[in-house]
N, C-alpha and C positions, 0 to 999 in steps of 0.2 A: 159573522157578518157577512154578507153578500161582494160579491166581486162586484157587481156595481156597485153597492153602499161605499167600497171602498174608492173606487175611482169620481165616482159624486165628491167626497170629501176632497182629495185629491185638488180637485177643480175648483171647490172651494175655498180653497186652501192659498189655491194660486189665483185668483181671483181676488182674497184677502190681501195677496202680495201686493197687486195692482194697486186695487182700491187706497191701501196705506201711500204706495206713495201718490196718488194721485191728491190725497188730503195735507197738503204742505209737510209730509214727514221730513225728519232730517234726511238732509242732505244725502249725507251716506248712504239712507238706504234708498232711494233715488237712484243714485249711483249705483249703486250693487242691482238693482232693477233691471238697469237701462244694463250693466256688465251681463248679466243671466240673459237678458233677452239676446244680445250681440252674439255674446258663444251659442247660444242656442239658433240663430239664424246663422252664421258660420258653418255650423254642426247642417243646418237645415239645405246650405249652397252646395257644400260637398256632397251633401247624400242627392241632391236632384242632377248634378254633375256625374255622377258615378254613376246615373241609371242605366247608360247602357250597357257597361261591361257585369251590372251587379246580378248575382242570382235571382230569378221572379221573384223568389218569396220577400228579398228584401229591396228589390227595386221599388226605386219611387214611382209611386202614382197620384193622381189626383182623386181617387177615390178612395185611397189609402187615407187620408188625411181627414176623409170622415169621424175616424174613432178618437183624430188626437185630443188634447185639450184645446182650450181657445187660445191659453199663451203659445203653446206650439205650433198651433194653426198659425198664429199670429205672426210671429217667426217665419215659418214656411210663404206666407204671406212675404215679407217682406225679402227672404230672398230669392223667388220667384220674381218680384219686382227688380231686384240689383240686378238680375242676371237677364230681365227683360223676357222672360219665357214668355212662351204662349198659352200657358194654365192659372197667369198671372190675374183676369180678371174673373173665372169662375175661381177662383181662391180668394179674393177678395168676398164676391157672393156668398161663399161656402162661410167663411167669418164671419158675416153680418148675420146668417143665420141661425149658425152655431152662438155668438151670442146673445141672442134674442132669447132660443131655444133653453140655453143652460142659464137664462139673466145675469149674465155675466158686463160689467160695464166696457161696452166695446169700444167709448172715448180714450180709457185708457190705454188697452191695444190700440188702436189706431194711434194715439202719440208715437207707442216705442214701434209702430210699423213704421210712421213717418221720421222718427230719428233714426232710424238704421237706413233709410234712404236717405238722407241727410251722409252719413257715415259714408256708403256706399260712392254718393256722388262723390265728394271730396276723395274718397281713394282713386275712383276712376282720371278726377282731372289732376294727377298726384300732389294733390293737398295735408 
């Protein structure tokens, strides 16, 4: 099995998890998906904020996101949005492009991004 084939299969598994949540899957499955997304977005926030002190090979860069899975890329979009980072707009465009190229349900990814944005806004407002 080639490396590309493995990544392709992993992306399809992630996409199927997003689709399952979208198709009125049990509440527990949707909650688990949002929990996983929130954890990934919080990790992405930490990665972005650490960029000034990280070694170059580990440092966050927008170009580094191009090789990530759509689910992870969506988490970075959510993180960049919450941080009001200047890369947010380009990351959003990249997510749209990647979702089309990899034939992933972009609407489900955007719902995850929006959900995290609401979570981050509540936290900023002290809610």
